[in-house]
C-alpha distance (Angstrom), angle and dihedral (degrees) to the residues before:
residue distance angle dihedral
M1 . . .
Y2 3.78 . .
A3 3.81 124.7 .
V4 3.78 130.0 178.4
D5 3.79 138.5 170.6
L6 3.80 119.5 -124.0
N7 3.80 111.7 -146.5
C8 3.78 132.4 -177.5
D9 3.82 133.7 -173.8
L10 3.80 106.3 -119.2
G11 3.80 141.5 163.7
E12 3.80 92.4 54.7
S13 3.80 97.8 135.7
Y14 3.80 117.4 109.7
G15 3.79 127.6 -157.5
N16 3.80 106.9 -53.1
Y17 3.81 92.8 -9.1
I18 3.78 115.4 98.0
C19 3.79 119.4 -155.0
G20 3.79 124.4 178.3
M21 3.79 136.3 -4.7
D22 3.79 98.5 -88.8
E23 3.81 99.9 158.9
E24 3.80 93.1 46.9
V25 3.82 97.4 43.9
I26 3.80 102.2 41.3
P27 3.85 97.7 75.5
Y28 3.81 89.5 64.0
I29 3.82 100.4 51.2
S30 3.80 135.0 70.5
S31 3.82 100.0 -150.9
A32 3.81 131.2 38.2
N33 3.81 120.5 -159.3
I34 3.80 104.0 -154.0
A35 3.81 120.3 -155.7
C36 3.78 111.8 -123.1
G37 3.80 105.2 -149.9
F38 3.80 103.9 -87.0
H39 3.82 103.2 87.3
A40 3.82 95.0 13.5
S41 3.82 144.0 -18.0
D42 3.79 133.6 53.0
P43 3.82 134.1 -134.9
M44 3.81 94.2 -85.5
V45 3.80 93.1 49.2
M46 3.80 91.6 45.5
G47 3.80 92.3 52.3
K48 3.79 92.5 46.0
T49 3.80 91.9 50.3
V50 3.81 92.1 50.0
A51 3.81 87.8 52.6
L52 3.81 90.9 51.0
A53 3.80 90.8 50.7
K54 3.80 91.6 48.9
K55 3.80 91.7 50.6
Q56 3.82 91.9 51.3
N57 3.83 95.2 40.9
V58 3.81 91.0 -117.9
C59 3.82 121.8 153.0
V60 3.81 116.2 -113.7
G61 3.78 124.9 -134.0
A62 3.79 132.2 179.5
H63 3.81 116.0 -114.6
P64 3.82 104.5 -162.8
G65 3.79 121.0 -177.7
Y66 3.77 142.6 167.5
P67 3.85 117.3 -65.8
D68 3.80 93.5 -98.7
L69 3.80 114.4 120.8
V70 3.81 93.4 162.5
G71 3.80 93.3 52.4
F72 3.83 93.6 37.5
G73 3.79 88.9 -123.3
R74 3.79 92.0 -69.6
R75 3.81 97.1 113.7
N76 3.79 118.5 92.3
M77 3.80 114.7 -114.9
A78 3.79 128.8 -159.6
V79 3.80 99.6 -127.3
S80 3.78 131.4 146.3
P81 3.80 123.4 -113.0
E82 3.82 88.0 -110.7
E83 3.81 90.8 56.5
V84 3.81 92.5 47.7
K85 3.80 90.7 50.4
A86 3.81 91.3 51.5
M87 3.82 92.0 46.1
V88 3.79 91.4 52.8
Q89 3.80 93.9 47.3
Y90 3.82 92.4 46.2
Q91 3.80 92.6 53.1
M92 3.79 93.6 42.5
G93 3.78 89.5 53.0
A94 3.80 92.9 54.0
L95 3.78 93.7 51.4
M96 3.80 93.3 42.2
A97 3.80 89.9 57.5
L98 3.81 92.1 51.6
C99 3.81 90.1 46.8
K100 3.80 92.7 50.0
A101 3.81 91.0 49.9
Q102 3.81 88.6 59.2
G103 3.78 97.6 41.0
M104 3.79 93.5 -104.6
R105 3.79 129.4 130.0
L106 3.78 126.3 -142.3
A107 3.81 108.8 -115.2
H108 3.79 106.1 -177.6
V109 3.80 147.3 -4.4
K110 3.80 125.7 -130.4
P111 3.82 118.3 -179.9
H112 3.79 115.7 -134.5
G113 3.79 135.8 -125.3
A114 3.79 117.1 -44.5
M115 3.80 92.4 9.8
Y116 3.82 89.7 54.8
N117 3.80 94.7 46.3
M118 3.81 95.3 43.9
A119 3.81 92.9 47.9
A120 3.80 89.7 48.6
K121 3.81 87.8 69.2
D122 3.84 103.8 22.5
E123 3.81 113.1 79.7
K124 3.82 94.7 -163.4
L125 3.81 94.6 49.8
A126 3.79 90.3 45.6
L127 3.78 92.2 51.4
A128 3.82 91.7 47.6
I129 3.81 91.3 53.5
C130 3.79 93.1 47.8
Q131 3.79 93.2 46.8
G132 3.80 89.7 48.7
I133 3.79 91.6 53.8
K134 3.80 95.4 44.8
E135 3.81 93.3 49.0
V136 3.81 90.7 56.1
D137 3.82 97.1 42.4
P138 3.83 123.5 -11.3
E139 3.81 90.3 -161.4
L140 3.80 93.7 65.2
I141 3.79 120.1 106.0
L142 3.80 122.0 -128.7
L143 3.81 111.7 -138.0
G144 3.79 107.7 -154.9
L145 3.78 143.0 156.1
S146 3.80 113.5 -73.6
G147 3.81 109.6 -101.8
S148 3.81 94.3 11.0
E149 3.80 132.9 135.9
M150 3.81 88.2 -109.3
L151 3.78 91.5 66.0
K152 3.80 91.6 45.8
A153 3.81 90.0 51.1
A154 3.79 91.8 49.1
E155 3.79 91.1 52.2
K156 3.79 90.6 47.3
I157 3.81 93.9 57.4
G158 3.81 97.8 33.5
L159 3.80 98.6 -107.3
K160 3.79 118.3 149.9
A161 3.79 111.4 -111.1
A162 3.78 139.9 -175.0
R163 3.79 126.1 -154.6
E164 3.80 115.1 -125.0
V165 3.79 130.5 -156.6
F166 3.79 129.6 -177.1
A167 3.79 126.7 -124.9
D168 3.79 95.9 -159.6
R169 3.81 105.2 31.5
A170 3.79 129.4 90.0
Y171 3.81 120.5 -129.1
E172 3.78 133.6 -135.8
E173 3.82 118.1 -135.9
D174 3.82 90.9 -101.0
G175 3.81 90.8 59.9
S176 3.81 95.4 -104.4
L177 3.79 122.0 126.6
V178 3.79 118.4 -97.5
A179 3.81 108.3 -108.1
R180 3.80 112.5 -101.2
S181 3.80 89.0 -125.3
K182 3.83 90.5 65.9
E183 3.78 124.7 85.8
G184 3.79 112.4 -103.5
A185 3.80 94.3 23.6
M186 3.81 92.6 125.7
I187 3.80 124.4 56.2
T188 3.80 102.4 -138.3
D189 3.80 99.5 172.2
E190 3.81 106.3 89.8
E191 3.80 95.3 -156.0
E192 3.81 91.5 51.1
A193 3.80 91.2 49.0
I194 3.80 91.5 51.7
R195 3.81 92.5 47.4
R196 3.80 89.2 51.8
V197 3.81 91.7 51.3
I198 3.81 92.7 50.4
M199 3.81 90.1 50.0
M200 3.82 91.8 48.4
V201 3.81 93.6 50.3
K202 3.81 99.0 39.5
E203 3.81 102.6 30.5
G204 3.81 102.1 25.7
K205 3.78 95.1 -128.3
V206 3.80 142.8 94.8
T207 3.80 133.8 -167.0
A208 3.81 111.6 -110.1
I209 3.81 121.2 -139.9
T210 3.82 88.0 -98.1
G211 3.80 91.4 58.6
K212 3.80 94.8 -107.3
E213 3.81 118.0 128.7
I214 3.79 113.8 -124.7
A215 3.80 131.5 -171.6
V216 3.81 122.0 -103.6
T217 3.79 129.3 167.3
P218 3.81 108.8 -163.0
H219 3.77 129.3 -160.5
S220 3.81 92.3 169.6
V221 3.79 137.3 25.3
C222 3.81 118.9 -147.6
I223 3.77 118.2 -143.2
H224 3.78 122.0 -178.3
G225 3.80 120.4 -126.8
D226 3.79 100.1 -164.8
G227 3.81 103.5 73.5
P228 3.81 125.0 99.3
K229 3.82 91.0 -110.9
A230 3.80 95.4 39.4
L231 3.79 97.3 117.9
A232 3.80 95.2 46.4
F233 3.80 90.2 47.1
V234 3.79 96.7 50.1
Q235 3.81 90.8 46.8
K236 3.79 91.7 49.8
I237 3.79 96.2 44.7
R238 3.81 93.0 50.0
K239 3.81 92.3 47.4
T240 3.81 91.6 48.5
L241 3.80 94.2 47.1
E242 3.78 91.6 51.7
A243 3.81 91.3 45.9
E244 3.83 87.7 54.1
G245 3.79 90.3 55.2
I246 3.79 94.2 -104.8
T247 3.81 113.6 141.4
I248 3.82 118.9 -140.4
A249 3.81 107.6 -136.7
P250 3.83 139.2 158.2
L251 3.79 119.3 -93.1
K252 3.80 96.2 -104.4
E253 3.81 89.9 59.0
V254 3.80 95.3 43.2
I255 3.82 96.6 51.2
G256 3.82 92.1 41.5
């Protein structure tokens, strides 16, 4: 039997600026990564997204990023591990308060954008993020890139962790994501993206951008909710997964 979590980055609107199709996408996922105000979102959007997740019985995770609204948290920043740890804890705290106010409990933490990609390769940053999470709540689950330094750091300090793969992103041979600035970084063909996900879940491998097959062992599949075809894609990927005998389940059930 196969089981996998379906996660999506949500709550990324800000003031009068709308980003994503949160209300339409959320019924089809099992975990929502909610932006915490640094790279996107604001208190009103955060609270509204928590309410949406509660209504749809979807688990809530914090999605902390670098303080970079203009760059959407996708620009690398030269910050110390101590600063990253504080940033993560600060953003977690904000979302935890809004969750508690609505009778919800934070389930996981997934760093965003540049923070995620840098910590995937930087041992010290990865360890700082994991320590920051564990100090706040040792029962939380880190959601990190399969094969990354974040997962190694989580194991090192005894923090629960889930391995994440991406439906619509290309991979380098070392298991890292192809930079968005490079051609071919995004998988735009829906059928190809779905085939890749099935192969990752059932066969534990994915074809890198070079054509070489590399090993991945996913607990969770990330789908993006801000593209023009986002709703159609999330509907199709869930339907296909279930047709393939793959159960959609929250992280705590998938990692055991």
